[in-house]
C-alpha positions as CSV (number, residue, x, y, z in Angstrom):
1,X,5.3,-27.9,7.1
2,X,6.9,-31.1,8.1
3,X,9.6,-30.7,10.8
4,X,11.8,-33.1,9.0
5,X,12.0,-30.8,6.0
6,X,12.4,-27.6,8.1
7,X,15.4,-29.2,9.8
8,X,17.4,-28.9,6.6
9,X,19.0,-25.4,6.4
10,X,18.9,-25.3,2.5
11,X,15.2,-26.1,2.3
12,X,14.4,-23.8,5.3
13,X,16.0,-20.9,3.4
14,X,13.8,-21.3,0.4
15,X,10.7,-22.3,2.3
16,X,10.9,-19.0,4.3
17,X,11.1,-17.0,1.0
18,X,8.3,-19.0,-0.5
19,X,6.1,-18.5,2.6
20,X,6.8,-14.8,2.6
21,X,5.8,-14.5,-1.0
22,X,2.6,-16.5,-0.5
23,X,1.7,-14.5,2.6
24,X,2.3,-11.2,0.8
25,X,0.0,-12.2,-2.1
26,X,-2.7,-13.4,0.3
27,X,-2.3,-10.2,2.3
28,X,-2.8,-8.0,-0.7
29,X,-5.9,-9.9,-1.7
30,X,-7.2,-9.8,1.9
31,X,-6.9,-6.0,2.3
32,X,-8.2,-5.0,-1.2
33,X,-11.8,-4.2,-0.2
34,X,-10.9,-2.2,2.9
35,X,-9.9,1.4,3.7
36,X,-9.1,0.5,7.3
37,X,-8.3,-2.9,8.7
38,X,-6.8,-4.0,12.0
39,X,-3.5,-5.8,12.1
40,X,-5.0,-8.3,14.6
41,X,-7.6,-9.3,12.0
42,X,-5.0,-9.7,9.3
43,X,-2.9,-11.7,11.8
44,X,-5.7,-14.1,12.6
45,X,-6.6,-14.5,8.9
46,X,-3.0,-15.3,7.9
47,X,-2.3,-17.2,11.1
48,X,0.9,-15.3,11.8
49,X,2.0,-13.0,14.6
50,X,1.1,-9.3,14.4
51,X,4.8,-8.4,14.2
52,X,5.1,-10.5,11.0
53,X,2.0,-8.8,9.6
54,X,3.5,-5.4,10.3
55,X,6.8,-6.4,8.7
56,X,4.9,-7.5,5.6
57,X,2.9,-4.3,5.5
58,X,5.9,-2.1,5.9
59,X,7.6,-3.9,3.0
60,X,4.5,-3.5,0.8
61,X,4.2,0.2,1.6
62,X,7.9,0.9,1.0
63,X,7.8,-1.0,-2.3
64,X,4.7,1.0,-3.3
65,X,2.7,-2.1,-3.7
66,X,0.0,-0.7,-1.4
67,X,-0.8,2.9,-0.7
68,X,-1.4,3.7,3.0
69,X,0.1,3.9,6.4
70,X,0.1,2.0,9.7
71,X,-1.5,3.6,12.8
72,X,0.8,1.9,15.3
73,X,-1.1,3.3,18.3
74,X,-4.4,1.7,17.2
75,X,-2.8,-1.1,15.3
76,X,-4.7,-0.3,12.1
77,X,-3.7,-0.2,8.5
78,X,-5.3,2.8,6.7
79,X,-5.3,2.5,3.0
80,X,-5.6,5.3,0.4
81,X,-7.2,4.8,-3.0
82,X,-4.3,5.6,-5.2
83,X,-6.6,6.0,-8.3
84,X,-8.6,8.7,-6.5
85,X,-5.4,10.5,-5.5
86,X,-4.1,10.3,-9.1
87,X,-7.4,11.7,-10.4
88,X,-7.3,14.5,-7.9
89,X,-3.8,15.6,-9.0
90,X,-4.7,15.4,-12.6
91,X,-7.7,17.5,-12.1
92,X,-5.7,20.0,-10.0
93,X,-3.1,20.2,-12.8
94,X,-5.8,20.8,-15.4
95,X,-7.3,23.5,-13.3
96,X,-4.0,25.2,-12.8
97,X,-3.4,25.2,-16.6
98,X,-6.8,26.8,-17.1
99,X,-6.0,29.6,-14.6
100,X,-2.6,30.2,-16.3
101,X,-4.4,30.5,-19.7
102,X,-7.0,32.8,-18.3
103,X,-4.2,34.9,-16.8
104,X,-2.4,35.1,-20.2
105,X,-5.6,36.1,-21.9
106,X,-6.4,38.9,-19.4
107,X,-2.8,40.1,-19.5
108,X,-2.9,40.3,-23.4
109,X,-6.2,42.2,-23.4
110,X,-4.9,44.7,-20.8
111,X,-1.6,45.3,-22.7
112,X,-3.2,45.7,-26.1
């Protein structure tokens, strides 16, 4: 971005928000196919410092736009497949309902 434009405080304020929005969208598209991806790789792809990548990732995780966590020791983003997790909880709930129905049936047969 031209230094002349970045010198203007008004423009710089909006450019920073615009750049953050664009970087966020590119970041989401970049990480989609992965379950694990290094922050250094994301940093090199977005051409921004790792600290900025981590800040973007934290915001996305807290806003529930991505499901995962950051392994800060290894500098790796570990993503969870939210659809698999949702299916697992749905299946578990269905299973619990079947067990409750079975319990009721057995209780009714024993008491009658």
